[in-house]
C-alpha positions as CSV (number, residue, x, y, z in Angstrom):
1,H,88.0,99.7,123.8
2,Y,86.0,101.5,121.2
3,I,84.0,98.3,120.4
4,V,82.6,98.7,123.9
5,M,82.2,102.4,123.7
6,M,80.1,102.2,120.5
7,K,77.7,99.8,122.4
8,I,77.2,97.8,119.2
9,N,75.7,94.3,119.4
10,I,78.5,91.7,119.3
11,N,77.0,90.2,116.1
12,S,76.4,93.5,114.3
13,P,78.0,94.1,110.9
14,I,79.9,97.1,112.2
15,R,81.5,95.1,115.0
16,K,82.5,92.5,112.4
17,N,83.8,95.2,110.1
18,I,86.0,96.7,112.9
19,V,87.5,93.3,113.7
20,A,88.2,92.7,110.0
21,N,89.8,96.1,109.6
22,L,92.0,95.6,112.7
23,F,93.2,92.3,111.1
24,G,94.1,94.4,108.0
25,I,96.2,96.8,110.2
26,G,98.1,93.7,111.5
27,V,98.8,92.5,107.9
28,N,100.0,96.0,106.9
29,L,102.3,96.1,109.9
30,L,103.8,92.8,108.7
31,N,104.2,94.1,105.2
32,Q,105.4,97.7,105.9
33,I,107.5,97.2,109.1
34,V,108.4,93.6,109.8
35,L,109.6,92.7,106.3
36,V,111.8,95.8,105.9
37,P,114.8,94.5,107.9
38,F,114.7,91.3,105.9
39,Y,114.7,93.2,102.6
40,I,117.8,95.0,103.7
41,I,119.6,91.9,105.1
42,Y,118.9,89.5,102.2
43,W,118.9,91.9,99.3
44,G,121.1,94.8,100.4
45,N,120.3,98.5,100.1
46,D,120.8,98.7,96.3
47,L,118.5,95.9,95.3
48,Y,115.9,96.9,97.9
49,S,116.1,100.5,96.5
50,D,115.3,99.1,93.0
51,W,112.3,97.2,94.4
52,I,111.0,100.4,96.1
53,V,111.4,102.5,92.9
54,I,109.5,100.0,90.7
55,S,106.8,99.4,93.3
56,A,106.3,103.2,93.6
57,L,106.1,103.6,89.9
58,T,103.4,100.9,89.5
59,A,101.5,102.2,92.6
60,F,100.5,105.3,90.6
61,F,98.5,103.1,88.3
62,G,96.4,102.2,91.3
63,M,94.6,105.5,90.9
64,S,93.8,104.9,87.2
65,D,90.3,103.7,88.0
66,I,89.7,107.4,89.1
67,G,87.8,106.2,92.2
68,L,85.2,104.4,90.2
69,N,85.2,101.3,92.5
70,S,84.4,103.4,95.6
71,V,81.6,105.4,94.0
72,I,80.0,102.3,92.5
73,Q,80.2,100.4,95.8
74,N,78.4,103.2,97.5
75,R,75.7,103.5,94.8
76,F,75.2,99.7,94.6
77,S,74.5,99.5,98.3
78,I,72.1,102.5,98.1
79,K,70.2,101.1,95.0
80,Y,70.2,97.5,96.3
81,A,68.5,98.8,99.5
82,Q,65.9,100.5,97.3
83,N,65.5,97.2,95.4
84,E,66.6,98.8,92.0
85,I,68.2,95.6,90.8
86,Q,68.5,96.7,87.1
87,E,70.7,99.6,88.1
88,C,72.7,97.4,90.4
89,N,73.5,95.1,87.5
90,S,74.4,98.0,85.3
91,L,76.7,99.4,87.9
92,L,78.7,96.1,88.2
93,T,78.9,95.8,84.4
94,N,80.0,99.4,83.9
95,N,82.7,98.9,86.6
96,F,84.0,95.7,84.9
97,F,83.9,97.3,81.5
98,V,85.9,100.4,82.6
99,V,88.5,98.4,84.5
100,C,88.9,96.2,81.3
101,I,89.5,99.3,79.1
102,I,91.8,101.0,81.6
103,G,93.7,97.8,82.3
104,T,94.2,97.0,78.6
105,I,95.4,100.5,77.8
106,C,97.8,100.7,80.7
107,L,99.3,97.2,80.0
108,L,99.8,98.0,76.3
109,L,101.5,101.3,77.3
110,G,103.6,99.4,79.8
111,I,104.7,96.8,77.2
112,G,105.4,99.6,74.8
113,Y,107.5,101.5,77.4
114,V,109.7,98.5,78.3
115,S,110.1,97.5,74.7
116,I,111.3,101.0,73.6
117,F,113.1,102.2,76.6
118,D,115.7,100.7,79.0
119,I,113.8,100.8,82.2
120,S,116.9,100.1,84.2
121,Q,118.6,103.4,82.9
122,N,115.3,105.3,82.6
123,I,114.3,105.2,86.2
124,G,117.8,104.8,87.7
125,L,117.9,101.2,88.8
126,T,121.3,100.3,90.3
127,T,121.3,96.5,90.4
128,L,118.5,95.1,88.2
129,S,119.1,94.5,84.5
130,R,116.8,95.8,81.8
131,S,115.0,92.4,81.3
132,E,114.6,91.9,85.1
133,G,113.3,95.4,85.6
134,S,110.9,95.0,82.7
135,I,109.5,91.7,84.0
136,I,109.1,93.1,87.5
137,F,107.4,96.3,86.3
138,L,104.9,94.4,84.1
139,M,104.0,91.8,86.7
140,L,103.5,94.5,89.4
141,L,101.3,96.4,86.8
142,C,99.3,93.2,86.3
143,Q,99.0,92.9,90.1
144,V,97.4,96.4,90.3
145,F,94.6,95.5,87.8
146,I,94.0,92.0,89.2
147,Q,93.3,93.7,92.5
148,M,91.0,96.2,90.8
149,F,89.0,93.3,89.2
150,S,88.8,91.4,92.5
151,S,87.4,94.6,94.2
152,I,84.4,95.0,91.8
153,E,82.3,92.5,93.6
154,N,83.0,94.0,97.0
155,A,79.9,96.0,96.2
156,I,77.8,92.9,96.6
157,Y,79.3,92.0,100.0
158,R,78.8,95.5,101.3
159,A,75.2,95.7,100.2
160,K,74.5,92.3,101.9
161,H,76.0,93.5,105.3
162,K,79.0,91.3,104.7
163,A,81.7,93.9,104.0
164,N,83.9,92.2,106.7
165,I,84.1,89.1,104.5
166,A,85.4,91.1,101.5
167,V,88.0,92.7,103.9
168,Y,89.1,89.3,105.2
169,Y,89.5,88.0,101.6
170,D,91.6,91.0,100.6
171,Q,93.7,90.9,103.7
172,I,94.3,87.1,103.5
173,A,95.5,87.6,99.9
174,K,97.9,90.3,101.2
175,L,99.1,88.0,104.0
176,L,99.8,85.2,101.5
177,I,101.8,87.8,99.4
178,V,103.8,88.6,102.6
179,L,104.5,84.9,103.2
180,I,105.5,84.3,99.6
181,T,107.8,87.3,99.7
182,F,109.4,86.1,103.0
183,I,110.0,82.6,101.6
184,C,111.5,84.1,98.4
185,L,113.8,86.2,100.6
186,L,115.0,83.2,102.6
187,L,115.5,81.0,99.5
188,G,117.2,83.7,97.4
189,V,114.6,83.6,94.7
190,S,115.1,86.3,92.1
191,L,112.9,89.4,92.1
192,A,111.6,88.6,88.7
193,V,110.3,85.2,89.7
194,M,109.0,86.6,93.0
195,S,107.0,89.3,91.2
196,I,105.3,86.5,89.2
197,L,104.6,84.4,92.3
198,I,103.0,87.2,94.3
199,C,100.3,87.6,91.6
200,V,99.0,84.1,92.4
201,P,97.1,85.1,95.7
202,N,95.1,87.9,94.0
203,L,94.3,85.6,91.1
204,L,92.9,83.0,93.5
205,L,91.1,85.8,95.4
206,F,89.4,86.9,92.2
207,F,87.8,83.5,91.6
208,V,87.0,82.7,95.3
209,K,85.4,86.1,95.8
210,H,83.4,85.7,92.5
211,I,82.1,82.2,93.4
212,N,81.0,83.3,96.8
213,A,79.5,86.6,95.6
214,R,77.3,84.6,93.2
215,K,75.8,82.8,96.2
216,L,74.8,86.2,97.7
217,Y,73.6,87.8,94.5
218,N,72.7,86.1,91.2
219,F,74.5,88.1,88.5
220,S,76.4,87.7,85.2
221,F,78.3,90.3,83.3
222,S,76.7,91.2,80.0
223,V,77.3,93.9,77.4
224,K,73.5,94.5,77.3
225,L,73.7,95.8,80.8
226,L,76.1,98.7,79.9
227,D,74.5,102.0,80.7
228,W,76.4,105.0,79.3
229,S,74.2,107.6,80.9
230,L,74.8,106.0,84.3
231,L,78.5,105.9,83.7
232,R,78.6,109.6,82.8
233,E,76.6,110.3,86.0
234,I,79.1,108.6,88.3
235,I,82.3,109.9,86.6
236,R,82.4,113.2,88.5
237,P,82.1,111.8,92.1
238,S,84.6,109.1,91.0
239,V,87.2,111.7,89.9
240,M,86.7,113.6,93.1
241,F,87.8,110.6,95.2
242,L,91.3,111.3,93.8
243,S,91.2,114.6,95.8
244,F,91.7,112.7,99.1
245,P,95.0,110.9,98.2
246,L,96.1,114.2,96.5
247,A,95.5,116.3,99.6
248,N,97.3,113.8,101.8
249,A,100.3,113.7,99.4
250,I,100.4,117.6,99.6
251,I,100.4,117.4,103.4
252,L,102.9,114.5,103.8
253,Q,105.4,115.4,101.0
254,G,104.9,119.2,101.1
255,F,105.5,119.6,104.8
256,T,108.5,117.3,104.7
257,L,110.1,119.4,101.9
258,V,109.5,122.6,104.0
259,I,111.2,121.1,107.0
260,N,114.0,119.9,104.8
261,K,114.5,123.4,103.4
262,Y,114.5,125.4,106.6
263,F,115.9,122.8,109.1
264,N,118.7,120.2,109.3
265,A,118.5,116.4,108.7
266,D,118.0,115.6,112.4
267,S,114.9,117.9,112.4
268,V,113.5,116.1,109.3
269,V,113.9,112.8,111.1
270,L,112.3,114.2,114.3
271,Y,109.4,115.7,112.4
272,N,108.6,112.6,110.4
273,T,109.0,110.1,113.2
274,T,106.7,112.2,115.4
275,R,104.2,112.5,112.6
276,T,104.4,108.7,112.0
277,M,103.4,108.0,115.6
278,C,100.4,110.3,115.3
279,N,99.4,108.8,111.9
280,F,99.4,105.4,113.5
281,I,96.6,106.7,115.7
282,K,94.7,107.7,112.5
283,S,95.1,104.2,111.1
284,F,93.2,102.9,114.2
285,L,90.5,105.6,113.9
286,N,90.1,104.7,110.2
287,T,88.9,101.2,111.3
288,I,85.8,103.0,112.6
289,F,85.5,105.1,109.4
290,F,85.7,102.1,107.1
291,S,83.5,99.9,109.3
292,V,80.7,102.5,109.4
293,W,81.0,103.4,105.7
294,P,79.1,100.4,104.1
295,E,76.4,100.4,106.8
296,F,75.8,104.1,106.3
297,S,75.3,103.6,102.6
298,I,72.7,100.9,103.2
299,A,70.9,103.1,105.8
300,Y,70.9,106.0,103.3
301,G,69.4,103.8,100.6
302,K,66.6,102.7,103.0
303,N,66.1,106.4,104.1
304,D,66.7,105.3,107.7
305,K,67.3,108.7,109.3
306,R,67.4,107.3,112.8
307,K,70.1,104.7,112.0
308,M,72.1,107.3,110.1
309,N,72.1,109.7,113.1
310,D,72.9,106.8,115.4
311,L,75.9,105.7,113.3
312,V,77.4,109.2,113.1
313,R,76.9,109.9,116.8
314,K,78.5,106.6,117.9
315,A,81.4,106.9,115.4
316,V,82.2,110.5,116.5
317,K,81.9,109.7,120.2
318,S,84.1,106.6,120.0
319,S,86.7,108.2,117.7
320,I,87.1,111.3,120.0
321,S,87.4,109.1,123.1
322,I,90.0,106.8,121.5
323,A,92.0,109.7,120.1
324,L,92.1,111.4,123.5
325,L,93.1,108.3,125.3
326,I,96.0,107.5,122.9
327,C,97.1,111.1,122.7
328,V,97.4,111.3,126.5
329,G,99.4,108.0,126.3
330,L,101.8,109.5,123.7
331,L,102.4,112.5,125.9
332,L,103.0,110.4,129.0
333,F,105.1,107.6,127.4
334,G,106.4,109.4,124.3
335,P,110.0,109.8,125.6
336,F,110.2,106.1,126.5
337,I,108.7,105.0,123.2
338,Y,111.1,107.1,121.3
339,K,114.1,105.8,123.2
340,I,113.2,102.2,122.3
341,W,111.9,102.8,118.8
342,T,114.8,105.0,117.6
343,Q,117.5,103.4,119.8
344,D,118.0,106.8,121.5
345,H,119.1,108.4,118.2
346,V,116.2,110.9,118.1
347,A,115.4,113.2,121.0
348,F,111.7,113.4,121.9
349,S,110.1,116.9,121.6
350,Y,107.1,117.6,123.8
351,A,106.3,120.9,121.9
352,L,106.2,119.1,118.6
353,M,104.2,116.2,119.9
354,I,101.6,118.6,121.4
355,S,101.3,120.4,118.1
356,F,100.6,117.1,116.3
357,V,98.1,116.0,119.0
358,V,96.2,119.3,118.7
359,E,96.1,118.9,114.9
360,L,95.0,115.3,115.2
361,M,92.1,116.1,117.5
362,C,90.9,118.9,115.1
363,N,91.2,116.4,112.2
364,V,89.1,113.8,114.1
365,L,86.3,116.4,114.6
366,W,85.7,116.5,110.8
367,N,87.2,113.4,109.3
368,I,85.1,110.7,111.1
369,K,81.9,112.7,110.5
370,S,82.7,113.0,106.8
371,V,81.9,109.3,106.4
372,A,78.3,110.4,106.0
373,L,79.3,112.4,102.8
374,V,81.8,109.9,101.4
375,S,79.5,106.9,101.8
376,T,76.7,108.6,100.0
377,N,78.7,110.1,97.1
378,N,78.2,113.6,98.4
379,H,81.9,114.2,98.8
380,T,82.6,116.4,95.7
381,Q,82.8,119.8,97.6
382,L,84.6,118.1,100.5
383,G,87.3,116.8,98.2
384,L,87.9,120.3,96.7
385,L,88.0,121.9,100.1
386,F,90.4,119.3,101.4
387,V,92.8,119.9,98.5
388,G,92.4,123.7,98.8
389,G,92.9,123.5,102.6
390,A,96.0,121.4,102.2
391,I,97.5,123.9,99.7
392,L,96.6,126.8,101.9
393,S,98.2,125.1,104.9
394,L,101.4,124.4,102.9
395,I,101.6,128.0,101.7
396,T,101.1,129.2,105.3
397,A,103.8,126.9,106.6
398,I,106.5,128.4,104.3
399,P,106.6,132.0,105.8
400,V,106.1,130.4,109.3
401,A,109.2,128.2,108.8
402,S,111.3,131.1,107.5
403,T,110.4,133.7,110.2
404,L,109.6,131.7,113.3
405,H,111.8,128.7,112.6
406,S,109.6,126.5,114.7
407,M,108.4,123.0,113.8
408,P,105.4,123.1,116.2
409,A,104.3,126.4,114.5
410,I,104.6,124.8,111.1
411,T,102.4,121.9,112.3
412,Y,99.8,124.4,113.6
413,S,99.6,125.7,110.0
414,L,97.4,122.6,109.3
415,L,94.7,124.2,111.4
416,M,94.1,126.5,108.3
417,M,92.7,123.4,106.7
418,D,91.1,121.6,109.7
419,I,89.0,124.5,111.2
420,P,87.1,125.4,108.0
421,L,86.6,121.6,107.4
422,I,85.1,121.2,110.8
423,I,82.6,123.9,110.1
424,Y,81.8,122.7,106.6
425,V,81.4,119.0,107.4
426,N,79.2,119.6,110.4
427,H,77.0,121.8,108.3
428,K,76.8,119.5,105.3
429,V,76.1,116.3,107.4
430,N,73.4,118.1,109.4
431,Q,71.9,119.3,106.1
432,L,72.1,115.8,104.6
433,L,70.3,114.2,107.6
434,T,67.7,117.0,107.8
435,N,66.7,116.9,104.2
436,L,65.8,113.2,104.4
437,N,62.1,112.4,104.2
């Protein structure tokens, strides 16, 4: 629907980006929802629990690049549009060098950790032995940094209006991992062996992406291209990219803990399932965000004010239209969806759903427009305000929960974050576009 709403040419990069990101949503649904019952059936709860714990532990290392990939991809697109090839080469080299350093340090620390400590006892594994847990931990850690290396040259695809190709590469690798995992489940392959096998798709992805990137942009990594002053310049916006997952963690985990403290277990399930339904809408809206992102960076580099205004206007219009349409659908068909989805074990709450719908619409008003700041590395203040707003909302939710004992009222506490961000983002984006020559 929103492809039509945005009135974008069928062959435009944004249209291709949208389709690629929708493909990614499909892959994530397979990985996060479809595979789950198979894990439980073939592994059992104890073994599946061990897998979740180790996966969660290694997932934290995914933030160890401190957002450097995102900042460099933005800057590469901007500088390539300005034909500053020397800086583009330095950006890629700096990125490769930093990932090498971080990856080496983390892997050495990981090897030292499993050599000294019994990981099985240390993190409370119930089924896996020390040797199995150690192998799985190290292989999943390797997987994290293989993915980081393969993401470096995404900057080239984005700058050449081919961000969709990089997305397809990444998602096909994830799809292959899902298939390998499913086959291993059916054949009863051990988790240790499976953790080794699932590294193969991303290794292949690294070489395939590198070979094809060289066809788009002639480049070779060289120590001579390292630029320490440039690296220092991009560290601050890189670190501030961490504020976004941090703020989301405060909202997701913090509000769950508040509900758990002041309500019963059934309320926790109701609150989280309702939130999950609304967050699913956000995943669709994010396809617009991530599709516009690389094209906005290029337009910013070319100082194309008209295109930048056009991209923001169309993204906001289509996002609001889609959000309204789906939210109305949730309110109309919510009880039926709940009955099927939860097997009639959770009662639908109109009041709670309306509170989430209101918060979602307020979130849309600032989030989609913030692509103008995120894609141009002007997101530092936004990140700080996002974290501050998340903390303020959580602090507000605690007395609301204890006095009003109302889950919808707790959800409305998030407006303490959304309303200031609506004002701030609109002001900063208008300022950014006005200040262009």
